[in-house]
N, C-alpha and C positions, 0 to 999 in steps of 0.2 A: 117226047122230049127229054132230050138225057139230061140229067142233070150232072153237072161238071162241080166239084171242088172251086171254091172260091179260091182266089189267087194270094200269095202271101201276102201284099202289099195290105192286105183289109187286116190281117192277121199281126202286127208290126206295129212297136210304138218307141220313140224315144222320147221323154221328157223329164228336164231337170228341174229339181226341188231344192233351191237351196245349192250344196257341194255334192251334191249327189246325182246322177244319171239313172235313171230307172228304164232299162232295154229290154222291153216286152216282145216276146218272138211265139211264132206255132212251131211247136213240134211235129206237127202233121205234114208238115212242108222240108225238102233238105236245104242244107246248108248253102249250097251254091245259090239255088231259087233265091235266097236271101242275104246273101254275101254283099249284095250293093245296098242294102239296108243297114248292114252291121258296119262298115266301112263309113257311111254318113253320119251313124250314134259313135262313131270313135274320133271320127274327124269334130263331131259338137262337143265331145269332150273336152277336147285338147284346145278348140275355139273358146270354151266359157270357163275353162280351167277348172274342172270339177276334182274333187276329190276321191270320191266313192264312185265306185261303177255296180250297179247290180242286175244281174240277167236274170230275168225271171220267165220260167216256162214253166209247161204241166207236167211234161215226161220225165222220170229220171232213170228209169230203166229201160233194157229192151224190150224184156218181155211184155212192157204196159201197152204197148200199138203204135207206137208213136216213128218217126223216123229220125229227128233229131233230139238226140236227148241233151239234157240243158249241160251235162258236163263236156259233152262234146262241142257244142256252141264255144262255151267256155276255153276250152284249147286252141281254139281257131280265133276267136276275138283276142286274145292276150297277144296274139302276134300281128295284131293292123295298127297301122300307124294310127299315133291318138289314144291307143287304149295299150299298147305294149309299155308304151311310158309309164303307166300309172298301172302296172301288172300286180303291185301288190295290194293294190287296193280295189281291182277287181273279186268281188263274188259272184257266187250263183243261187238261186233257189227255187227246186222242183222238186215234186212229191206224189207224185203218182205212180202208187203200189199198189193199191186195194185192199190196204192195211193200216195198221196204225202200231204203233210202239216208238221205242227208241234204238236204235243199231250202233254198234261200232263203224265210225265212220271210214274205216278199211275194209267193209264188205262191198267187192265189188267196184266202190270206188277208191281211185287212190286217196291217200292222207293229204297229199302234196294239194287237193283242191280247195282247201281249211274252209270246208262249208260248215253249217250250223248243226241241222238236225237230220237226220236220214230217219224214213220209216223200215218195220221191220214185217216182211209176210214170213210165216210159221209154214212152210210148204212142207 
């Protein structure tokens, strides 16, 4: 029997804690497959009037194995109703680089994303 990868609905969550909305998603699945979940989460952000929206995912760079990099999801989410109005308070966290260390935020990922720490691979 063939094993099929599980669908994105099992790998997506949105949960608010106080004035923060956490949105966790699968980097394995493409954005279009998860778009309805992102839209729902952004609507939730608008309905409960959170201040911060944090996107959480696993993959950060193309060579690390994912299909949806966290910064690519960010660039789409900040255009969705409910998140668009809070775009300066939308941040993302990811970190799959198979290495450790700190790097310049301008490396491969535009500084405009205003993330905190990136990992460096010396290759």
